[in-house]
C-alpha positions in Angstrom: 0.0 0.0 0.0 1.4 3.5 -0.8 1.9 5.8 2.1 -0.9 8.4 2.5 -0.6 11.6 4.4 -2.7 12.1 7.6 -2.1 13.3 11.1 -1.4 9.7 12.0 1.1 9.1 9.3 2.8 12.5 10.2 3.3 11.3 13.7 4.4 7.9 12.5 7.0 9.4 10.1 8.2 11.7 12.8 8.7 8.8 15.3 10.5 6.8 12.6 12.8 9.7 11.8 13.8 9.9 15.4 14.8 6.2 15.3 16.5 5.9 12.0 18.1 9.3 11.1 21.7 9.8 12.0 22.2 12.6 14.5 24.2 14.7 12.0 21.1 15.1 9.8 19.1 16.8 12.5 21.0 20.0 11.7 19.4 21.7 8.6 20.5 19.9 5.5 19.9 20.4 1.8 20.4 18.4 -1.4 20.8 19.9 -4.8 18.8 18.9 -7.9 18.5 20.4 -11.4 15.6 19.9 -13.8 15.1 20.2 -17.6 18.7 19.5 -18.6 20.9 19.3 -20.4 19.6 22.1 -22.6 21.1 22.8 -26.1 19.2 26.1 -26.4 21.4 29.1 -27.2 21.7 31.8 -24.5 23.6 35.0 -24.3 27.1 34.9 -22.8 27.6 31.0 -22.6 27.2 28.1 -25.1 25.4 24.9 -24.0 28.8 23.3 -23.4 30.0 26.2 -21.4 26.9 26.3 -19.2 27.2 22.6 -18.5 30.9 22.9 -17.7 30.3 25.9 -15.4 27.6 24.2 -13.4 29.7 21.0 -13.0 32.8 23.1 -12.0 30.8 24.9 -9.3 29.6 21.6 -7.8 33.0 20.1 -8.0 34.6 23.1 -6.3 32.3 22.6 -3.3 32.4 18.8 -3.4 28.6 18.7 -3.9 26.9 15.7 -5.4 23.6 16.5 -7.0 20.9 15.1 -9.3 20.1 16.0 -12.9 16.6 15.3 -14.1 16.8 14.9 -17.9 14.1 16.2 -20.2 15.5 14.4 -23.3 13.9 16.7 -25.9 15.8 19.6 -24.5 19.1 18.1 -25.8 19.7 14.5 -24.8 18.1 13.2 -28.0 21.1 14.5 -29.8 24.7 13.1 -29.4 26.1 16.4 -28.2 23.3 16.8 -25.6 23.6 13.2 -24.4 27.3 13.9 -23.9 26.4 16.8 -21.6 24.2 14.5 -19.5 26.8 11.8 -19.5 29.3 14.3 -18.0 27.0 14.6 -14.9 27.0 10.9 -14.3 30.8 10.7 -14.9 31.2 13.4 -12.2 29.3 11.3 -9.7 25.9 12.9 -9.9 22.6 11.1 -10.2 20.9 11.1 -13.6 17.1 10.9 -13.4 14.0 11.0 -15.6 11.9 14.2 -16.4 10.0 13.0 -19.5 10.8 13.5 -23.2 9.1 16.9 -23.9 7.9 18.2 -20.5 4.1 17.9 -20.9 1.8 19.0 -18.1 -0.2 16.1 -16.6 -2.7 18.6 -15.3 -3.7 19.4 -18.9 -6.8 17.9 -20.3 -4.9 17.5 -23.5 -2.4 15.1 -21.9 -3.7 11.6 -21.2 -2.3 9.3 -18.6 -1.1 6.9 -21.3 0.7 9.7 -23.2 2.4 10.9 -20.0 3.6 7.4 -19.1 5.0 6.9 -22.6 7.0 10.1 -22.2 8.6 8.6 -19.1 9.4 5.3 -20.9 10.8 7.1 -24.0 13.1 9.2 -21.9 14.2 6.2 -20.0 15.4 4.5 -23.2 17.7 7.4 -23.8 19.2 7.9 -20.4 19.2 4.3 -18.9 22.7 3.5 -20.1 24.3 6.7 -18.7 26.6 6.6 -15.7 24.8 7.7 -12.5 21.4 6.6 -13.8 18.8 5.9 -11.1 15.1 5.0 -11.5 14.1 8.4 -10.1 11.2 10.3 -11.8 10.3 13.9 -11.2 6.9 15.2 -12.3 7.0 18.0 -14.8 5.8 21.3 -13.3 5.7 19.2 -10.0 2.1 18.4 -11.1 0.9 14.8 -10.4 -2.4 14.9 -12.3 -5.5 17.0 -12.2 -7.8 14.0 -11.6 -7.8 11.0 -9.2 -7.5 8.7 -12.1 -4.3 10.3 -13.3 -2.9 10.6 -9.8 -3.6 7.0 -8.9 -2.6 5.8 -12.4 0.8 7.4 -12.1 1.4 6.1 -8.5 0.6 2.6 -9.8 2.8 3.1 -12.8 5.8 4.3 -10.7 5.5 1.3 -8.4 5.2 -1.1 -11.3 8.3 0.4 -13.0 10.2 0.6 -9.7 10.6 4.4 -9.9 11.0 6.7 -7.0 8.9 9.8 -7.0 11.7 12.3 -6.8 9.9 14.8 -4.6 11.0 18.4 -4.2 10.5 20.2 -0.8 12.4 23.4 -1.4 10.9 24.8 -4.6 12.2 27.9 -6.2 11.5 30.2 -9.1 15.0 30.3 -10.4 13.5 29.9 -13.9 11.7 33.3 -13.6 14.9 35.1 -12.6 16.7 33.3 -15.4 14.2 34.7 -17.8 14.9 38.2 -16.5 18.7 37.6 -16.8 18.4 36.5 -20.4 16.1 39.4 -21.2 18.6 41.9 -19.9 21.5 40.3 -21.7 19.6 40.2 -25.0 18.9 43.9 -24.7 22.5 44.7 -23.6 24.9 41.9 -24.7 27.8 44.0 -23.3 26.4 44.2 -19.8 29.1 44.1 -17.2 29.1 42.2 -13.9 28.1 45.5 -12.2 25.1 45.7 -14.6 24.0 42.2 -13.6 24.7 42.5 -9.9 21.0 43.5 -9.1 19.8 40.2 -10.6 22.5 38.2 -8.8 21.5 39.8 -5.5 17.8 39.3 -6.2 18.4 35.6 -7.1 20.4 34.9 -3.9 17.8 36.8 -1.8 15.0 34.7 -3.4 16.7 31.4 -2.6 17.4 32.5 1.0 13.8 33.5 1.5 12.5 30.3 0.1 14.9 28.2 2.1 13.9 29.8 5.4 10.2 29.7 4.6 10.3 26.0 3.7 12.4 25.2 6.7 9.8 26.9 8.9 7.0 25.0 7.1 8.8 21.7 7.7 9.1 22.5 11.4 5.4 23.4 11.5 4.2 20.2 9.7 6.8 17.7 10.9 7.9 19.2 14.2 11.6 19.0 13.1 14.0 20.0 10.4 13.9 17.6 7.4 16.6 17.2 4.7 15.4 19.6 2.1 15.4 18.7 -1.6 16.2 21.9 -3.5 14.9 22.4 -7.1 16.9 24.5 -9.5 17.2 24.2 -13.3 19.9 23.6 -15.9 20.0 27.2 -17.1 22.1 30.3 -17.5 21.6 31.8 -14.1 23.0 28.8 -12.4 25.8 28.5 -14.9 26.8 32.0 -13.8 26.1 32.0 -10.1 25.8 28.4 -8.8 29.1 28.9 -6.9 27.4 31.8 -5.1 24.3 29.7 -4.4 26.3 26.9 -2.8 28.4 29.4 -0.8 25.3 31.1 0.5 23.9 27.8 1.9 27.2 27.1 3.5 27.2 30.6 5.0 23.7 29.9 6.4 25.3 26.9 8.1 23.2 24.4 6.1 24.9 21.1 5.5 24.9 20.0 1.9 24.1 16.3 1.5 23.6 13.9 -1.4 20.1 13.4 -2.9 20.2 9.8 -1.8 20.8 10.9 1.8 17.8 13.3 1.6 15.5 10.7 0.1 16.4 8.2 2.9 14.3 10.4 5.3 10.8 8.9 5.9 9.1 12.1 4.9 9.8 11.2 1.3 7.7 8.0 1.5 4.5 10.0 2.1 1.9 10.4 -0.6 -0.3 13.3 0.3 -4.0 12.5 -0.2 -5.2 15.3 -2.4 -7.4 15.1 -5.4 -4.7 16.9 -7.4 -1.4 16.5 -5.6 1.8 18.3 -6.6 4.0 21.3 -5.9 6.5 21.1 -3.1 5.9 18.0 -1.0 5.6 20.3 2.0 2.9 22.4 0.3 1.1 19.3 -0.7 1.2 18.1 2.9 -0.2 21.4 4.1 -3.0 21.3 1.6 -3.8 17.7 2.8 -4.3 19.1 6.3 -6.6 21.8 5.0 -4.2 24.8 5.2 -5.1 27.6 2.8 -2.8 29.6 0.6 -2.8 32.4 3.2 -1.9 29.8 5.9 1.0 28.4 3.9 2.4 31.8 2.9 1.9 33.6 -0.4 5.6 34.0 -1.1 6.0 30.2 -1.4 3.8 30.3 -4.5 4.4 33.7 -6.1 6.9 32.6 -8.8 9.4 35.2 -7.8 7.0 38.2 -8.2 8.5 40.0 -5.3 12.0 39.9 -6.7 10.9 40.7 -10.3 8.9 43.7 -9.1 11.9 45.0 -7.1 14.1 44.6 -10.2 11.5 46.6 -12.3 11.7 49.4 -9.8 15.5 49.5 -10.4 14.8 49.9 -14.1 15.4 46.3 -15.1 
């Protein structure tokens, strides 16, 4: 039977955590994961190869092992894109599945069978890569807009021996990446000083989300949980991932591997919602009847606060 989320299961998971988790994981910890890669799309400033190299270099500098969730249609369907994904596995990172073309399971135009085929098709491309694990992350973190889709995917993942690669610490790095690309396209010669407001906004956004999700975990679970951070394989992280990792270290967060994070009992929960998805923590809160206002608007605003602040600075 799949785990379901209720007050009883919350207490059970909490008790189990107290028994099985090593003491060093009680301090706040975080694991890094990246979606939608590797991308062969052209961006200002860095080529696809240079973006990939820069992200891997930042992780290696800080001795961080992460997970890359491959959307094969973004690049891995081509030899040069598959080589970028292979580099992640060769560097000791996990390579997981994020569908072929990133469809939205909440869409009425996407059937359960179509979505499952997307998973299987991606798997055929990435299964031979070093670092491959049978981990699947839902696109848009949406697990289906109907009970039939939700239950169908849960059954499919069990049958295919896939882990639901949940996210707890969701971010809107993609939104700030869009702003970065927009600014660079308008001003290709932009200097580091010109881009500094975006870098600062990005780091502030990640810090705000990290603290808010930590507080939500303490509220729902009564403890710190190992957080699974969602970022993307994009330009903003190619430029500033080193700063991101350093900020978490400066916050005294311990960076762990994705496998260590997923060993926590909280990641075995399946929140009982008609349309589950988003951060696992948000989904838990929804299962307990908490409203958007209860959970905190800035966990769901797609970076609106930071984007508005940048607009006020003329960006």
